[in-house]
C-alpha positions in Angstrom: -53.8 17.3 6.3 -50.2 16.7 7.2 -48.0 19.7 7.0 -44.5 19.7 5.4 -42.9 20.4 8.8 -44.7 17.5 10.4 -43.8 15.2 7.6 -40.1 16.1 7.8 -40.2 15.6 11.6 -41.7 12.1 11.1 -39.0 11.3 8.5 -36.3 12.4 10.9 -37.7 10.2 13.7 -38.0 7.3 11.3 -34.3 7.7 10.2 -33.2 7.9 13.8 -35.2 4.7 14.6 -33.6 3.0 11.6 -30.1 4.0 12.8 -30.9 2.7 16.3 -32.2 -0.5 14.8 -28.9 -0.9 12.9 -27.0 -0.6 16.1 -29.2 -3.2 17.8 -28.3 -5.8 15.2 -24.7 -5.8 16.3 -25.1 -6.2 20.1 -27.6 -5.7 22.8 -27.2 -2.1 23.8 -28.8 -2.8 27.2 -25.9 -5.1 28.1 -22.7 -3.5 29.3 -19.3 -5.0 28.6 -18.3 -7.5 31.3 -15.2 -6.7 33.4 -12.9 -9.7 33.5 -10.0 -8.2 35.4 -8.5 -4.8 36.3 -5.2 -5.9 37.7 -3.0 -4.6 34.9 -1.1 -1.4 34.1 -1.8 -0.9 30.4 -3.3 -3.7 28.3 -2.8 -3.9 24.6 -2.3 -6.1 21.5 -5.0 -8.8 21.9 -5.1 -11.7 19.4 -7.2 -14.9 19.3 -5.7 -18.4 18.7 -7.4 -21.2 16.8 -9.2 -22.3 20.0 -10.8 -18.9 20.5 -8.6 -18.0 23.5 -7.0 -14.6 23.7 -3.4 -13.5 24.2 -2.8 -9.9 25.2 0.0 -7.7 26.4 0.6 -5.6 29.5 3.5 -3.6 28.1 4.6 -1.6 31.2 5.0 -4.9 33.1 6.6 -6.7 30.1 4.2 -9.6 30.1 1.9 -11.5 27.7 -1.2 -12.9 29.3 -3.6 -15.6 28.2 -7.3 -15.7 28.8 -9.2 -18.9 28.2 -12.7 -18.1 27.0 -14.4 -21.3 28.0 -13.0 -21.6 31.5 -12.3 -18.0 32.3 -8.8 -18.9 33.4 -6.3 -16.0 33.3 -2.6 -16.8 33.3 0.8 -15.3 32.3 1.9 -16.8 29.0 5.3 -15.1 28.9 7.3 -12.8 31.2 10.1 -10.6 29.8 8.6 -10.5 26.3 10.7 -7.6 24.8 8.0 -5.1 25.9 5.6 -6.6 23.3 2.8 -4.4 22.1 0.7 -5.5 19.1 0.3 -9.2 18.3 -1.1 -11.5 15.6 -1.2 -15.2 15.2 0.3 -16.7 12.0 -1.0 -19.8 10.2 1.2 -22.1 12.2 -0.2 -20.9 15.5 2.9 -18.8 16.5 2.2 -15.5 18.1 4.0 -12.7 16.2 4.6 -9.7 18.5 5.8 -6.1 18.2 8.7 -6.2 20.7 9.4 -2.5 20.8 12.1 -2.6 23.6 14.6 -2.9 20.8 12.3 -2.3 17.8 12.0 -5.9 16.8 9.4 -8.4 15.6 9.2 -11.7 17.5 7.6 -15.1 16.7 6.7 -17.1 19.8 5.7 -20.7 19.6 2.8 -22.1 21.8 5.6 -23.4 24.1 7.2 -20.0 24.4 10.2 -20.4 22.1 11.2 -17.1 20.6 12.5 -16.4 17.1 13.5 -12.8 16.2 12.1 -12.1 12.7 13.3 -8.5 12.3 15.9 -6.5 14.2 16.5 -3.2 12.2 16.2 -1.3 9.0 19.6 -1.0 7.3 21.3 -0.9 10.6 19.0 1.7 12.1 16.6 0.8 14.9 12.9 0.9 14.1 10.8 3.6 15.9 8.8 1.1 17.8 6.7 -1.6 16.0 3.2 -1.1 17.2 0.5 -3.1 15.4 0.7 -5.8 12.7 -1.5 -7.8 10.3 -0.3 -10.9 8.5 -1.5 -11.7 4.9 -2.1 -15.0 3.3 1.5 -15.2 2.0 2.8 -14.9 5.5 4.0 -11.3 5.0 3.6 -8.9 7.8 2.3 -5.3 7.5 3.5 -3.3 10.4 2.9 0.2 11.7 6.0 1.9 13.2 5.1 5.1 15.1 7.5 6.8 17.6 6.2 6.9 21.2 9.0 7.7 23.7 9.2 4.9 26.3 10.6 5.4 29.8 12.5 2.1 29.4 14.4 3.3 26.3 17.9 4.8 26.6 17.5 6.6 23.2 15.7 9.9 23.1 15.0 10.3 19.3 14.2 8.3 16.2 16.9 7.0 13.9 14.6 7.0 10.9 13.2 9.7 8.6 9.6 9.4 9.7 6.8 7.2 10.9 5.6 4.7 8.3 3.8 1.4 7.4 6.2 -1.4 6.5 5.9 -4.8 5.0 8.1 -7.7 5.9 8.0 -10.5 3.3 7.9 -14.0 4.6 11.4 -15.2 5.3 13.0 -11.8 4.9 14.6 -9.8 7.7 14.4 -6.5 5.9 11.2 -4.5 6.1 10.0 -2.5 3.0 8.4 0.9 3.5 4.9 1.0 2.1 3.8 4.6 3.0 5.6 8.0 3.2 2.8 10.5 4.0 1.4 9.4 7.4 2.0 11.3 10.6 1.8 8.6 13.2 0.3 5.3 11.9 -1.0 2.9 14.6 -4.0 0.6 14.2 -3.9 -1.8 11.2 -6.0 -4.6 9.8 -6.6 -6.3 6.5 -9.7 -7.8 4.9 -9.8 -11.6 4.9 -9.8 -11.7 1.1 -6.5 -9.9 1.1 -7.7 -7.1 -1.1 -7.7 -4.1 1.3 -5.7 -2.8 4.2 -7.1 -0.3 6.8 -4.5 1.9 8.5 -5.2 4.4 11.3 -3.1 7.6 11.3 -3.6 8.3 15.0 -1.4 11.4 14.9 -3.6 13.0 12.2 -6.9 11.5 13.5 -7.7 9.8 10.2 -8.3 6.3 9.0 -7.5 5.2 5.5 -8.2 2.2 3.3 -5.6 1.0 0.8 -5.8 -1.5 -2.1 -3.3 -4.3 -1.6 -1.6 -5.0 -4.9 -0.2 -8.4 -6.0 3.3 -7.4 -5.1 2.1 -6.4 -1.6 2.5 -2.6 -2.4 -0.4 -0.3 -1.4 -2.4 2.0 -3.7 -5.7 3.8 -4.0 -5.5 5.5 -0.6 -9.0 6.4 0.5 -10.1 8.4 3.5 -12.6 6.3 5.5 -13.3 8.7 8.4 -11.8 11.5 10.4 -11.0 9.5 13.5 -7.8 7.8 14.4 -7.4 4.5 16.3 -5.1 2.6 18.5 -6.3 -0.8 17.4 -8.7 -2.2 14.8 -10.7 -5.3 13.8 -13.4 -6.3 11.3 -16.6 -8.3 11.6 -18.2 -10.6 9.0 -20.3 -7.8 7.6 -17.2 -5.7 6.8 -17.8 -3.2 9.7 -14.7 -1.5 11.1 -14.1 -1.5 14.8 -11.7 1.1 16.2 -10.5 2.0 19.7 -9.7 5.1 21.8 -12.8 6.5 23.4 -14.4 3.1 23.9 -15.1 1.1 20.8 -16.6 2.8 17.8 -18.0 0.9 14.9 -18.2 2.2 11.3 -19.9 0.4 8.3 -17.9 -0.4 5.2 -18.8 3.0 3.7 -17.3 4.8 6.7 -20.5 5.8 8.5 -20.5 5.6 12.2 -23.2 3.2 13.4 -22.4 2.4 17.0 -20.2 3.1 20.1 -19.4 0.9 23.0 -18.3 3.2 25.9 -16.2 2.2 28.9 -15.2 3.8 32.1 -11.5 3.5 31.6 -9.3 6.3 30.3 -8.4 4.6 27.0 -9.3 1.6 25.0 -6.2 0.1 23.4 -7.2 -2.9 21.3 -9.9 -5.4 20.4 -10.5 -8.8 18.8 -13.3 -11.3 18.3 -12.8 -14.3 20.5 -14.5 -17.5 21.6 -15.0 -20.7 19.6 -17.6 -19.0 17.4 -15.7 -15.7 17.3 -18.7 -13.8 18.6 -17.3 -12.4 21.8 -15.7 -9.0 21.5 -12.6 -8.9 23.7 -11.5 -5.4 24.8 -8.3 -4.2 26.3 -8.9 -0.9 28.1 -6.0 0.7 30.1 -5.7 -1.4 33.3 -8.7 -3.6 32.4 -10.0 -6.3 30.1 -13.7 -6.7 29.1 -15.9 -9.0 27.0 -19.1 -8.3 25.2 -21.4 -10.9 23.4 -22.0 -9.8 19.8 -24.6 -10.7 17.3 -22.0 -10.8 14.6 -18.8 -12.7 14.2 -15.3 -11.5 13.6 -13.0 -12.4 10.7 -9.4 -13.4 10.6 
């Protein structure tokens, strides 16, 4: 006859096996991320274009790089890019970047022509645009934390805090969307445009907001007590965050997997390749790829 203690032990083992199985459905846990290159100083802001190729930044060296997924070719897309950090492609194929040298947002065509979308907030310089997500209307959600850069001449913020902003399409004036975050950083929206995820890296928390018809945010919900430098989503609604490797949470906010790396810090991630099933990871001086069993969303 099975004792209660033994039954509970079996149940615990079964639940552990079920959790491990859930992890195995996302990627092969026996396969380590593939190192592509470690020639950089600090990689960030990766985004994928319509061909599945990845553009990412090496902010200390003021460069944007391009990695062609099919050929493995690595090349400099732009030198002297306004110290661009986070990036995102718009519907026209322009690369929108957080050029935090002067607190601006840039739009860069495939041929490298720059249009400055935003320069300031009522004459005051932004803290340092960090990460962005563009909605279906062409509006840009932007996190604006303050991280003192060694290439700045200023030594303090001109603003009253660190917030999330929204730049309507065609406007040059960002609108503040939050007022209670400590240091917002990673940001990503759902493909249906209903929800926005924002990481408060300073408070080590990640929230979900409802996106209203007028682009304002409401129904702030705590997803998990972990902050993130960058974020992305897969087709199942799982949330991928960065920092200590890549950690994956399900849509309910439960941790289901972690992809470790040997670098000090993982900055950003995106799904790349023609089928959007290759996870591209920027991690300090390196970039990595990992074949996934799920696809990313845009």
